[in-house]
C-alpha positions as a printed NumPy array, in Angstrom:
array([[119.601,  -1.223, 175.292],
       [122.721,  -2.684, 173.809],
       [122.695,  -5.137, 170.947],
       [123.9  ,  -7.882, 173.291],
       [121.027,  -7.413, 175.717],
       [118.573,  -7.109, 172.817],
       [119.829, -10.443, 171.467],
       [119.392, -11.981, 174.914],
       [115.826, -10.667, 175.035],
       [115.093, -12.154, 171.606],
       [116.551, -15.512, 172.716],
       [114.492, -15.436, 175.911],
       [111.258, -14.673, 174.067],
       [112.012, -17.297, 171.421],
       [112.526, -19.933, 174.12 ],
       [109.242, -18.949, 175.77 ],
       [107.468, -19.04 , 172.41 ],
       [108.813, -22.514, 171.637],
       [107.289, -23.923, 174.853],
       [103.761, -22.705, 174.096],
       [101.061, -24.872, 172.509],
       [100.822, -24.578, 168.709],
       [ 97.412, -22.882, 168.572],
       [ 97.282, -19.069, 168.286],
       [ 96.917, -17.126, 171.526],
       [ 97.235, -13.557, 172.722],
       [100.289, -14.553, 174.712],
       [102.017, -15.982, 171.634],
       [101.107, -12.846, 169.671],
       [102.594, -10.611, 172.371],
       [105.806, -12.644, 172.418],
       [106.084, -12.411, 168.618],
       [105.408,  -8.674, 168.826],
       [108.291,  -8.281, 171.268],
       [110.593, -10.436, 169.13 ],
       [109.754,  -8.348, 166.056],
       [110.219,  -5.084, 167.926],
       [113.627,  -6.151, 169.228],
       [114.643,  -7.282, 165.732],
       [113.576,  -3.861, 164.389],
       [115.712,  -2.11 , 166.992],
       [118.681,  -4.157, 165.776],
       [117.731,  -3.252, 162.175],
       [117.135,  -6.877, 161.233],
       [114.301,  -5.892, 158.958],
       [113.525,  -9.281, 157.397],
       [113.296, -11.005, 160.779],
       [111.294,  -8.114, 162.235],
       [108.923,  -8.135, 159.262],
       [108.315, -11.869, 159.606],
       [107.697, -11.822, 163.369],
       [105.495,  -8.713, 163.277],
       [103.421, -10.029, 160.362],
       [102.778, -13.274, 162.231],
       [101.97 , -11.328, 165.421],
       [ 99.384,  -9.19 , 163.598],
       [ 97.695, -12.312, 162.279],
       [ 97.561, -13.839, 165.78 ],
       [ 96.237, -10.589, 167.26 ],
       [ 93.563, -10.635, 164.531],
       [ 92.605, -14.248, 165.264],
       [ 92.311, -13.515, 168.998],
       [ 90.478, -10.203, 168.515],
       [ 93.179,  -8.092, 170.171],
       [ 92.73 ,  -4.649, 168.585],
       [ 95.311,  -3.053, 170.894],
       [ 97.868,  -5.625, 169.762],
       [ 97.002,  -4.964, 166.118],
       [ 97.399,  -1.204, 166.656],
       [100.822,  -1.53 , 168.284],
       [102.156,  -4.248, 165.998],
       [100.956,  -2.728, 162.714],
       [102.541,   0.556, 163.807],
       [105.854,  -1.221, 164.349],
       [105.509,  -2.99 , 161.012],
       [104.884,   0.378, 159.342],
       [108.206,   1.512, 160.79 ],
       [109.997,  -1.616, 159.554],
       [108.552,  -1.182, 156.059],
       [109.736,   2.451, 156.069],
       [113.25 ,   1.303, 157.004],
       [113.092,  -1.024, 153.987],
       [111.798,   1.865, 151.81 ],
       [108.581,  -0.056, 151.133],
       [106.411,   3.049, 151.325],
       [103.11 ,   1.573, 150.162],
       [103.375,  -1.269, 152.685],
       [104.423,   1.198, 155.359],
       [101.401,   3.404, 154.706],
       [ 99.051,   0.417, 154.63 ],
       [100.296,  -0.774, 158.028],
       [ 99.967,   2.705, 159.51 ],
       [ 96.345,   2.838, 158.261],
       [ 95.686,  -0.594, 159.799],
       [ 97.271,   0.582, 163.046],
       [ 95.166,   3.757, 163.095],
       [ 91.927,   1.836, 162.495],
       [ 92.641,  -0.568, 165.349],
       [ 93.775,   2.254, 167.652],
       [ 90.544,   4.162, 166.989],
       [ 88.516,   1.09 , 167.972],
       [ 90.151,   0.851, 171.395],
       [ 90.839,   4.531, 172.101],
       [ 94.644,   4.576, 171.834],
       [ 94.882,   8.261, 170.957],
       [ 98.694,   8.417, 171.089],
       [ 98.89 ,   5.759, 168.359],
       [ 96.172,   7.507, 166.319],
       [ 98.149,  10.766, 166.447],
       [101.409,   9.073, 165.533],
       [ 99.957,   7.109, 162.634],
       [ 98.221,  10.221, 161.305],
       [101.578,  12.004, 161.195],
       [103.279,   9.039, 159.529],
       [100.556,   8.783, 156.88 ],
       [100.691,  12.541, 156.258],
       [104.465,  12.422, 155.81 ],
       [104.219,   9.601, 153.307],
       [101.341,  11.281, 151.461],
       [103.12 ,  14.653, 151.231],
       [106.085,  13.171, 149.455],
       [106.192,  12.965, 145.692],
       [105.62 ,   9.44 , 144.434],
       [108.073,   8.192, 141.829],
       [108.524,   4.793, 140.232],
       [111.212,   3.982, 142.783],
       [109.119,   4.975, 145.795],
       [108.605,   8.225, 147.642],
       [111.045,  10.933, 146.587],
       [112.469,  13.259, 149.175],
       [111.53 ,  11.367, 152.328],
       [114.707,  11.038, 154.359],
       [114.771,   9.1  , 157.587],
       [117.408,   9.415, 160.257],
       [117.87 ,   7.566, 163.553],
       [116.56 ,   9.265, 166.668],
       [116.147,   8.233, 170.285],
       [112.663,   8.477, 171.742],
       [111.501,   8.232, 175.336],
       [107.995,   6.961, 175.969],
       [106.394,   8.026, 179.23 ],
       [103.57 ,   5.95 , 180.593],
       [102.318,   7.767, 183.676],
       [101.839,  11.208, 185.191],
       [105.279,  11.15 , 186.828],
       [106.917,  10.936, 183.374],
       [108.912,   7.864, 184.327],
       [110.619,   6.562, 181.169],
       [109.331,   3.11 , 180.241],
       [111.623,   2.664, 177.294],
       [114.081,   4.28 , 174.969],
       [114.376,   2.952, 171.489],
       [115.769,   3.733, 168.087],
       [113.085,   5.309, 165.949],
       [112.778,   7.273, 162.756],
       [111.983,  10.857, 161.929],
       [111.808,  12.878, 158.785],
       [114.004,  15.935, 158.458],
       [112.054,  17.092, 155.418],
       [108.568,  17.147, 156.896],
       [108.81 ,  17.51 , 160.655],
       [112.231,  18.271, 162.082],
       [112.81 ,  16.397, 165.292],
       [109.586,  14.366, 165.237],
       [110.262,  10.712, 165.92 ],
       [108.143,   7.59 , 165.813],
       [107.959,   5.2  , 168.734],
       [108.242,   1.469, 168.547],
       [105.564,   0.01 , 170.772],
       [106.222,  -3.013, 172.903],
       [104.153,  -4.734, 175.514],
       [105.046,  -4.356, 179.194],
       [106.845,  -7.705, 179.013],
       [109.763,  -6.098, 177.17 ],
       [110.828,  -2.698, 178.44 ],
       [113.555,  -0.709, 176.745],
       [115.705,   1.321, 179.104]])
């Protein structure tokens, strides 16, 4: 997805969000999750952090554990991009807990690897020493035919697991091709 089409998606979701009633709803949380995910893809970390944090709170208020699992995982990624390792780890733990509750094994496995990578690194006063992230492209396959649902920019650690990349999760409303 190009930056131009990602911006259009953000604008579309923002317009939809603005027309919804002010009270929290699953639909509003999903829209915020998609806005935050698109902002993360464009490396707009502050905007992504804000949207994803608000989405997690709405998912919590509506009892949507799947939404919490996906959104906290994305927020863990955003915090890692910002080199906020403690916040990143905390969000991955939150994501894992929610994923365990609803049986999202692929998120459980991913968050376990992210937490292990963070934990294996030496902690210094300036953060985690030696954890280097690089951009990678990831395909996420959603059915037995291995049809790609999305491709997105993700992160991987050369130091710990060469070639392993983390997915950004979005709802079916926003597909990355």
